[in-house]
C-alpha positions in Angstrom: 89.6 91.9 93.4 86.7 90.4 95.3 83.7 89.6 93.0 81.2 90.6 95.7 82.6 94.1 95.9 82.7 94.5 92.1 79.1 93.1 92.2 77.9 96.2 94.0 76.0 98.8 91.9 79.0 101.2 91.9 78.4 102.8 88.5 74.7 103.4 89.4 75.6 105.0 92.8 78.1 107.2 91.1 75.6 108.3 88.4 72.9 109.0 91.0 75.2 110.9 93.6 77.1 113.0 90.9 74.0 113.9 88.9 72.1 115.0 92.0 75.0 117.0 93.3 75.5 118.8 90.0 71.7 119.5 89.8 71.8 120.9 93.2 74.5 123.5 92.4 77.9 121.7 93.0 80.8 122.8 90.9 82.7 119.7 92.0 81.5 116.4 93.5 83.0 113.1 94.3 81.5 109.7 95.5 83.4 107.2 97.6 82.1 103.7 98.3 84.3 102.1 101.0 84.3 98.7 102.7 86.6 97.7 105.5 86.7 94.1 106.7 88.9 93.6 109.9 89.8 90.7 112.1 91.7 90.7 115.4 92.9 87.5 117.1 94.4 87.7 120.6 95.9 84.9 122.5 97.1 84.9 126.2 99.5 82.2 127.3 98.3 80.0 124.2 94.6 80.5 124.9 92.3 82.4 122.9 91.3 85.7 124.6 89.4 87.2 121.8 88.5 86.9 118.1 86.7 90.0 116.7 85.3 90.3 113.3 84.0 93.4 111.8 82.7 94.9 108.5 82.0 98.6 107.9 80.5 99.8 104.5 79.0 102.9 103.3 79.0 105.7 100.7 80.2 109.4 101.1 79.8 112.4 98.9 81.9 115.6 99.0 81.0 118.6 97.0 82.4 122.1 96.5 79.7 124.9 96.3 81.0 128.4 95.7 84.3 127.5 97.2 83.0 125.7 100.2 83.2 122.0 101.2 80.1 120.0 101.9 80.2 116.4 103.0 77.6 113.7 103.9 77.5 109.9 104.1 75.1 106.9 104.5 75.3 103.1 105.2 72.8 102.2 102.5 74.2 101.4 99.1 71.0 102.5 97.1 70.8 105.1 94.3 68.0 106.8 96.3 70.4 107.1 99.3 73.3 108.2 97.0 71.1 110.9 95.6 69.9 112.1 98.9 73.4 112.2 100.4 74.6 114.2 97.5 71.8 116.9 98.0 72.5 116.8 101.8 76.3 117.4 101.2 75.2 120.5 98.9 73.0 121.8 101.8 75.9 121.4 104.2 78.2 123.5 101.8 75.4 126.1 101.3 75.0 126.5 105.0 78.7 126.8 105.7 79.4 129.2 102.9 78.9 132.3 105.1 81.5 130.9 107.6 84.2 130.1 105.1 87.2 132.4 105.2 89.3 130.5 102.5 87.9 129.5 99.2 88.5 125.9 98.3 90.5 125.5 95.0 91.5 121.9 93.8 94.6 121.2 92.0 94.0 119.5 88.6 94.5 115.8 88.2 94.2 113.7 84.9 91.1 111.6 84.5 91.3 107.9 85.2 88.5 105.9 83.5 87.6 102.5 85.0 91.1 102.3 86.8 91.7 99.3 89.1 94.5 98.6 91.6 95.2 95.7 93.9 97.9 95.7 96.5 100.7 93.0 96.3 99.8 89.9 98.5 99.8 86.2 97.8 97.3 84.8 100.4 94.2 86.9 101.4 94.1 86.4 105.2 90.2 86.4 105.1 90.3 83.1 103.1 92.4 81.3 105.8 90.1 79.6 108.3 90.2 81.2 111.7 91.1 77.9 113.5 94.2 77.6 111.3 95.3 81.1 112.2 94.8 80.4 115.9 96.7 77.2 115.6 99.7 78.9 114.2 99.6 81.5 116.9 99.4 78.8 119.4 102.4 77.1 118.0 104.4 80.3 118.1 103.2 81.0 121.6 104.3 77.5 122.8 107.8 77.9 121.5 108.2 80.9 123.8 106.2 79.7 126.8 108.1 76.5 126.9 111.5 78.3 127.3 113.1 78.7 130.6 112.4 82.1 132.2 109.3 82.9 130.1 106.3 83.4 132.4 103.6 84.7 130.0 103.2 85.0 126.3 100.8 87.4 124.4 100.2 86.8 120.7 98.1 88.9 118.3 97.4 89.4 114.6 95.5 92.3 113.2 94.1 91.9 109.7 92.4 94.5 107.3 91.1 94.2 103.9 90.1 97.7 102.4 88.1 98.1 99.3 87.0 101.4 97.7 85.4 102.9 94.7 85.9 106.5 93.7 84.2 108.6 91.0 84.0 112.3 90.5 82.4 114.9 88.1 85.7 115.1 86.1 85.0 111.6 84.8 87.3 109.4 86.9 86.2 106.1 88.2 88.6 104.0 90.3 88.3 100.7 92.3 90.9 99.5 94.6 91.6 96.7 97.0 94.4 96.3 99.6 95.4 94.0 102.5 97.5 94.6 105.6 98.2 92.9 108.7 100.3 93.0 111.8 101.5 89.8 113.7 103.4 90.1 117.0 104.2 88.1 120.1 105.5 89.4 123.5 107.3 87.2 126.1 107.2 88.4 129.8 109.4 87.3 132.6 108.4 88.1 136.2 110.4 88.2 139.4 107.9 86.7 141.9 109.7 88.1 144.8 110.1 91.7 143.8 107.2 91.8 141.2 109.6 93.3 138.7 108.9 92.3 135.2 110.6 92.6 131.7 109.3 92.1 128.2 110.7 91.3 124.8 108.6 91.5 121.5 109.0 90.2 118.0 110.1 92.8 115.5 108.1 91.9 112.5 106.6 95.3 111.3 102.9 95.7 110.1 103.0 95.3 106.4 100.9 95.5 103.3 101.1 91.6 102.9 98.9 88.6 103.1 98.9 85.6 105.4 102.2 84.4 103.9 103.8 87.0 106.1 102.6 85.3 109.3 103.7 81.8 108.1 107.1 83.0 107.1 106.8 81.7 103.6 109.4 82.6 101.0 111.8 83.8 103.9 109.7 87.1 104.3 110.4 86.9 108.0 112.3 84.4 110.0 109.9 83.6 112.8 111.8 80.3 113.8 115.0 82.1 114.5 113.5 85.1 116.3 111.2 83.0 118.4 114.2 80.7 119.4 116.3 83.7 120.4 113.8 85.9 122.3 114.0 83.9 125.6 117.8 84.3 125.7 117.8 88.0 124.8 115.1 88.4 127.6 117.2 86.5 130.1 120.1 88.7 129.3 118.1 91.9 129.5 116.9 91.1 133.1 120.4 91.0 134.4 121.9 93.7 132.2 123.5 96.7 134.0 121.7 100.0 134.0 122.9 102.6 131.4 125.1 105.6 132.4 123.4 108.7 131.0 125.3 111.3 128.9 126.3 112.0 125.3 126.8 108.6 123.5 127.5 107.4 120.0 124.5 105.1 118.6 124.1 102.7 115.9 120.3 102.6 115.4 118.7 99.6 113.7 115.8 100.1 111.2 113.5 98.3 113.6 114.0 101.3 115.9 114.6 104.2 113.6 111.4 104.0 111.6 109.4 105.4 114.6 111.9 108.3 115.0 111.3 109.1 111.3 107.5 108.8 111.7 107.4 111.3 114.6 110.2 113.8 113.7 110.0 113.8 109.9 106.6 112.2 108.8 104.3 114.3 111.0 106.6 117.4 110.6 106.3 117.4 106.9 102.5 117.2 106.8 101.6 120.4 105.1 98.4 121.0 107.2 100.5 120.9 110.4 103.3 123.1 108.9 100.7 125.9 108.2 98.8 125.4 111.6 95.7 124.1 110.0 96.0 120.9 112.0 97.0 121.7 115.5 94.7 120.4 118.2 95.6 116.7 117.7 99.3 116.3 118.3 100.3 119.8 117.5 101.8 121.6 114.5 105.4 121.6 113.0 108.6 123.5 113.5 109.3 122.9 109.7 107.2 125.8 108.4 106.9 126.7 104.7 108.9 129.9 105.0 111.9 127.6 105.6 111.3 125.4 102.5 114.5 125.1 100.6 116.6 126.5 103.4 116.0 124.5 106.7 118.9 122.3 107.5 117.2 119.2 108.7 120.3 117.0 108.9 123.6 116.2 107.4 124.2 116.2 103.7 123.9 112.4 103.5 120.3 112.7 104.5 117.7 112.0 101.7 114.1 111.4 102.8 111.2 110.5 100.3 107.4 110.4 100.5 106.1 107.5 98.7 102.7 106.2 97.9 103.9 103.5 95.6 106.4 101.5 97.8 105.8 97.7 97.5 104.2 96.3 100.6 103.9 99.8 102.1 101.0 100.4 104.5 100.3 103.8 102.9 100.7 102.6 99.3 97.8 103.0 96.9 97.1 103.2 93.2 95.0 106.5 93.8 94.2 108.4 96.8 90.8 109.4 98.1 90.7 112.4 95.8 91.5 110.3 92.7 95.2 111.4 92.5 97.6 108.7 91.3 100.3 107.4 93.7 103.6 109.2 93.4 107.1 109.3 95.0 108.9 112.6 95.7 111.7 114.1 97.9 110.8 115.7 101.3 114.4 116.2 102.3 117.4 116.3 100.0 121.0 116.6 100.8 119.9 117.3 104.4 117.6 120.2 103.4 113.8 120.5 103.5 112.5 120.5 100.0 108.9 119.2 100.1 105.8 118.4 101.9 102.8 115.9 101.9 99.9 117.5 100.1 96.3 116.9 99.0 94.4 118.7 96.1 93.5 121.6 98.4 96.9 122.3 99.9 99.0 121.9 96.7 97.8 125.1 95.3 98.4 126.9 98.6 102.1 125.8 98.2 102.2 127.1 94.6 102.1 123.6 93.1 100.0 122.5 90.1 99.4 119.0 91.3 98.8 117.0 94.7 101.2 114.3 95.5 98.3 112.1 96.5 98.1 112.3 100.4 94.3 112.2 100.9 92.6 109.4 102.9 89.6 108.8 105.0 89.6 105.7 107.4 85.7 105.3 107.1 83.0 106.0 104.6 81.6 108.2 107.2 84.7 110.4 107.6 85.8 113.2 105.3 89.2 112.6 103.6 92.0 114.6 105.1 95.7 115.0 104.3 97.5 111.8 105.6 101.0 110.5 105.7 102.6 108.7 102.8 105.3 106.1 103.4 108.1 108.4 104.5 111.5 106.7 104.2 115.2 107.6 104.7 117.3 106.4 101.8 120.3 104.2 102.2 123.8 105.0 100.9 123.4 104.7 97.2 127.2 104.1 96.5 128.3 101.8 99.3 126.5 98.9 100.7 127.8 99.5 104.3 126.5 96.8 106.6 125.3 97.4 110.3 128.5 95.5 111.5 130.7 98.0 109.7 128.7 100.9 111.4 129.2 99.3 114.8 132.9 98.7 114.1 133.4 102.6 113.8 132.2 103.1 117.4 134.6 102.8 120.3 132.2 103.3 123.1 128.4 103.3 122.3 125.2 101.6 122.0 123.4 99.6 119.3 119.6 100.2 119.5 117.2 97.5 118.2 113.3 97.5 118.1 110.8 100.2 119.1 109.0 100.7 122.4 107.8 103.9 123.9 108.3 107.5 122.6 107.5 111.0 123.3 107.8 114.2 121.2 106.5 117.8 121.7 103.7 119.6 119.9 106.1 121.0 117.2 107.6 117.6 116.4 110.9 118.9 117.6 112.0 117.8 121.1 111.8 114.0 121.5 112.9 110.8 123.4 112.7 107.2 122.4 113.3 103.9 124.1 113.6 100.4 122.3 113.4 96.7 122.8 117.1 95.8 123.1 120.2 98.0 123.8 123.6 96.4 123.2 126.8 98.0 124.5 129.5 98.6 121.9 133.0 98.4 123.0 136.0 98.9 120.6 133.8 98.2 117.7 132.0 95.1 118.8 128.8 94.2 120.8 129.5 93.4 124.4 126.1 92.5 126.2 123.0 94.4 126.8 122.0 97.5 128.7 118.8 98.5 130.5 116.9 101.7 131.2 117.9 103.3 128.1 116.2 106.3 126.2 117.9 108.6 123.7 116.8 112.3 123.7 117.5 115.1 121.1 115.8 117.8 119.2 115.0 116.9 115.5 117.6 119.0 113.8 120.4 118.1 116.3 119.7 114.4 115.9 119.7 114.3 112.2 122.6 116.8 112.2 124.6 114.3 114.1 124.1 111.5 111.6 127.6 110.5 110.3 126.8 107.5 108.2 123.8 105.5 106.7 123.9 101.8 105.9 123.6 100.5 102.4 120.6 98.9 100.7 121.2 95.5 102.4 120.4 97.2 105.8 117.2 99.0 104.5 114.0 97.6 106.0 110.3 98.8 106.2 108.9 99.5 109.6 105.7 101.1 110.3 102.5 101.9 112.3 99.0 100.3 112.1 97.4 103.0 114.1 98.7 106.6 113.3 96.1 108.9 114.7 95.0 112.5 113.3 92.1 114.8 113.2 89.0 115.6 115.2 86.9 113.5 115.0 89.9 111.1 115.2 90.9 109.0 112.2 93.4 106.2 112.1 95.8 105.3 109.1 98.5 102.8 108.5 101.9 103.9 107.3 105.4 102.4 106.6 108.7 103.9 106.9 111.8 102.4 105.3 115.3 103.1 106.6 118.9 101.6 106.8 120.9 101.4 109.9 122.6 104.6 110.8 125.4 106.0 112.9 124.8 109.1 115.0 127.4 110.7 117.3 127.0 112.3 120.6 123.2 111.7 121.3 122.1 112.3 124.7 121.2 109.1 126.7 118.8 109.2 129.6 118.6 106.6 132.3 114.7 105.9 132.4 114.8 104.4 135.9 116.5 107.6 137.3 114.3 109.8 135.2 111.4 108.1 136.9 112.8 108.7 140.4 113.5 105.0 141.1 
């Protein structure tokens, strides 16, 4: 953990804030000191387009006064500011108390005294010189741009180091540090006569890793092979035939399926959406609490977990922003909805004694809200079925690789997804690429058509760096692990026809 963050007057800030909040009448108070260090590097055709560095730091105090929340924050890390922010938070709660229709009750959580947690990474990307990072991206870009048929190459790496200190009136004090990054390159080919273009992107997902991920050290990601093959995949895609729409058997790779999980399961099992508390930003959920334990989400082979402890997961933490220790639990078991993602307020409303640790704020100046855990589909626990074996079971179908655009309705129910590459399956073998493919279904129909899941060797973490929620908007990073799957009779759309072309 960085010495300069530990050198901040964290204990003194906590004492000043919590003492002032208690003296002003708060029954509960917590302090959060948060620092986010970010860097974005973008290249276009091997030339640096932008390098952006940013640091955000501040403190926030939440209080509960007579069952009502109050919140305030400040950029200054002084004891005077901490005490004033605490008193201001109490004033906010007192002012809002007359409008509050639902009393705040917090689920209990054990006390964690001087706890520390650091995410698992080898090389802090912020210790690597920017020039060295640029040189690596230029090398990767050159491998693509030098290939026949590639007209343009975009390269980017987003990097974040997040540090936080949490303390509350129950006696917990927790210091954490985590690193995450997202490297990706996109090759573009353009038909100069018609102006038609096509793209192909690398499939390395954002991850809770360090700079070793970008270099490909320890075989974390095989950049050499992927960069060598992208030009041939792109050339094949350009001349591929357009898909014929209709019900089709699909084998879906983890590099595509993670996004379907995110939209149709991850957001749908956020408890605040399920009860309509969160609705203005991206809607509510069809998976309402009255169906808990009975809703048939998918076939009996379907098991989905929420996990705040997954190694290298983007949503993995030691403790959430309410001081709740990271956990793993079932959301869907044997194809049936059995759980939700919760914070300390929502857990009692569901009749549970403890939160499962899903509270997060993306800034010291934003209030923590219920955010998504790493939501993952589990592989076959008994058979290590390979992707090739799943493909061999399909006579006429499509193998879907990589994520691209998506759309889903406001109840997380009716959706369609595209991808990076679509390979025709004939008689159990791959037979070239197809173009203009999207698959469309409702959530329960799609997961209800899942015939088989791959084994542990096919399981892979995907994820999003920029999951949005709330108003004012907040952004969180989240991972989704999954194996390859075989789904039968899913409706295929021809995107070119759908667009009227």
